[in-house]
N, C-alpha and C positions, 0 to 999 in steps of 0.2 A: 417785706423781704420776699424775694422770689422763692417759690416752692416747686420742686421737681414734679410732684404729683399733678400739677396744673398745667404742665407743658404738653406740647404735641409736635410731631413731625408730619408735614403734609408734602405731597409731591404731585406733579403733573408733567406729562411729556411735552417737550418743545418741538415745534415744527422746524424752527430755525435756531441754531446754536446761539444761546445767550439772550434770546427774546423771551421775557418772562411770561409765565402762564399761571393763573390762580390755581391753588391746590384743589385737586378733585378726589384724591385718595389719601389715606393716612396710614402710616406704619404704626403697629403696636411696638414702639421702640423701647429699649431698656436704658441705653446710654447714648450720648453723642459727644463728639469732640471737634466739630467744625470750627476752624479758626481762620481769621484773616491776618496775614503777616504783611507788614509794610517795610520794604527794604530801606535801610538807611544808607544813603550815599554820602560819604564824607569827603570833602575836598582834601587833597594832599598838599595844598598850598603852604608855603612857608610865609608866616605873617608876623614875624618878630615877637612871637609869644611862644610859651611852652605848652599852650592849651590846644585841645582839639579844635580843628577848623570848622567852618560852616557845614551844616547838614542839609541835604536835599532829599525829597521823597523819590524813592525808586519804584520798582515793580511791586504791585499788590498781588499776592498769591493766596489762594484759599484751598485748604485740604482738611481732611479729618476722617474719623470713623463714625459710623452709626451702627449700634448694636440693636437687634430686634428679635422678637419671637417670630417663628416662621409660620405664617398663616397662608392657606392655599391661594386665596385671591390676591392678597397683597404681594406675594412673592414674585408674581409675574413681572411687575414693573422693575424690580431689582434685577431679575434675570435678563430682561430686555436690555437694560443699560450695560450689563456685564458681558453679554454674549451676542447681542443683536436681536433684531425683531424676529418673532417666532412665525411658524406656519400654523394657522388656527383653523380648526374644522369643528363642525357639530357632529358628534359621533352618532346621534340618532335623532335627527331633527323632527321626525314625526311623533315618536313615542316619548322622547325625553328631550324636549327642546331647550332645557336650561343647562344641559351638559356640553361643555366645550373642552377640546383638547388642544394644547399649545405645545408645539415641538420647537425647542430652542437648539438649533444647530449652530455652533460658534461661527460667527461671520468671518469670511475671508476678505471682505472688501469694507472700506470705511463708510460710516453713515453719510459723511459729506467731506468736502475738501478741507474743512477746518475742525471736524470732530470725528475721531476714530470710531466712536460708538454712539448710540442714541442718547441725546442729552435730555435732562430733566430740570425743572425748577423745583428746588427744595424750599419749603418753609419751615423754619424752626422757631417755635414760640417758646420763650424761656421765662414766661410769667412776668414779663416787663411790659411797659406801655406800648411797645411796638414789637412786631415779630421780625425775624431776620430772614430775608428772602435771598437765596443763593441761585443764581441763574447759570446756565451752561454747565450743569453738574453731571459728571460721568462717573460710573463705578470703575475704578481702577482694579481693585482686588475684591473678591467676594469669597467668603468662607461660610460654609454651613456645617454644623456639627451636632451630634446627639450621642447618647449612650446611657450607661447605667449611672453616670454622674449628672449629665444634663438631660433630664427626662423630657423636657420640652425642647424641641429642636430650636437651636439658636443660629442666628445669622449675624455676620459682621461685614459691612460694606465700607471699604476705604474709597473715598471719593475725591475728585478734583473739581473745582468750580471756577467759573470765569469772574463773576462779579457779585457784590453784596449790596442790597438795598434794605432799608427799614420800611415796613409796611404795616397797615392795620391787619391784625391777625384774622384769619378765617375761623369758622366754627367747625371743628372736626366731627366726622361721623364715621363709624366703623361698622363693617358687616358682622353678622352674628355667627360666623363659622368658628370652629375650634382649631387650634394649632395642630401641627403634626407632632406626635409624641413618640417616645422611644419604642414602646411595645408594638407599634404599627409597622415596624421595619422587618423586611426580609432581605438577606444578602446572599448572593451566590457568587462563587469564584470558580472559573473554568467550568460553568454549567452545573455545579453542585452546591446545594445550600450549605452555608457555613454558620454554625451556632456558637463559635468560639470567640466572637468579637465582643468586647466590652464598650469600647468607644470608637467613633469613626468621624473624621472630618475630611471634607473635600473642598477644593478651592479652585478659583480661576485667578491667575495673576496675569494682568494684561500688559504690563510694562509700558505704562503711559506717562506722559509728562505734559504740563501746561507750558506753552512757549509764547513769548511775546514777540511782536514785530514793531516796526516803525509805523504805527497806525494812528498816532496822535493821542493815544490813551496810555494809562499806566496799568492796564489789565492784560492778562494773557489774551491772545487773539485766536488760539487754537489748542486743541488737545490731540497730541500725536503719539504714535508708538515709537519706543526707543529700543525695543528688542523683541524677541520671540515671546509668544504667549505660552504659559505653562499651566498644568493642572496638577498641583500637589495633592497627595492623599496621605493621611496619617491614620493609623489603626492601632488599637491595643488588643492584642490576642491573649486570651486565657488558654494557652496551648494544651491540646490533648495528645498531639503527635507532631512529627517533624515534616508534615506534608508541605506546609507553606514555607517553612525554613528551607526546604530543599528546592522550592521554586526560586527562592532568592539566590541560593548557591549556584543554580544552573542559569540564572538570569533569564528565566522564562517570561514571556509576555502572554498573559492569558486574559480572556474576557471576564468582566465583573459587572454585576447588576445590583444596584441598591434601590429598593422600592419601599415607599411608605404609603400605606392605604388608610385613609381617614374615614370620616363619617359618610353615610349614604347621601348622595345628591338626589337621585331619582332612579327608580327601577333597580337595575343591578349595577348602576354606576356609582362610584365613590370618588371623593376627593383623593387625588393620587399624585405622588411625586416619584418619578422614575429617573435614575441616573444610570445611563448606559455607558460603560467604559469598554471599548473593544480590545484595548491592550493595557493591562495593569502590570507595571513592572516595579518590583521592590528594590529600593536603593540602599536600605539599611535594615538589618533584622537582628538587633542585639538580644541575646538571651543570657541574662546574668543573674547571679545570686546576690541579693542585697541583705540577706539575713534569714532568720527563721520565719519566713512569711511566704505567701503565694508568689510564684514566679510568673510574671507576665512579660510580654515582649512589646516594646514601644516601637512600632514599625513605621518606616517612612517609605513612600513610593510615589509614583506619578502615573498619570494616564497619558499614554503616548499616542500621537497621531497615527491613525490607521489609514493608509491610502485606499483600501477597499471600501471602508465605511465613509471615508472623507471627513472624519472628525476625530478628535481625541476624547471628547466627552460630550454626550448629548443628553439634554434634560427634557423630559416630557411632563407637563403639568396638566392635570385634569381638574377643572373647577367650574364655577358658574360665571366667570368673566367672559364676555363675548369678544373682547379684543384687547390687545395691548399696543 
């Protein structure tokens, strides 16, 4: 009987959309739900019976979610597929040669004419005789969250893939870094540190779909955009005053910075994740009494595109990975 504790999720970046690559990195995943659906095309012919007519195989589509703990080195691959390739630099090549900084500015142009964002090959081993290899896999939606409830930062990637094959499983290997955790976070809103937040999640919604063409196969041939990209933000405030509520009422758009600082890499450099939002706008700010208990505000908002910064949300990741 398959056992979840013996499973793994591996990945590797593809140079060409849909061309498989053996896994080179592995996610510390928690759940996965990748599934292949096969469209059933049923003839509408009238054939002198009351029974359903003949069935034919239609389009094969693959999608699902992968949940994971957020580790500094592994996260870069997920960010690359959700936002586009980063700009990578060595911050101090002479004295601290193992420290790299990756700046993910959301791409405004597609990876290729058939893939809106950089594709990966995913390998999902489910403790069966063969592993499931998904090619042409792109992150459609990515959510990262942490707080007083999720003390280890959690990620969820909703992916679309082109094709599935069964392969011999690879042997996973994991680096020895620690994940980002809740007490490593500092948050500033409009340039001032905020200590009233209990939970925080931020997301990238890419509005992608897999589309088929008349190419002689039953698989999707491309992953394309169907709408505008958005950056939802959800926050739980343990309010001390009405400052943030008044920002909502005035519909102000203010800068916000979320930063998690992990263990030391070398010298004065640490593993670090910084989310820079030039314009945070609250879209709902309910403050209600549910009984004789603490009153918190479950706030929704979005990171809006800023023409001056030329992005809606920028992510900077400092770690020991030399490239993505």
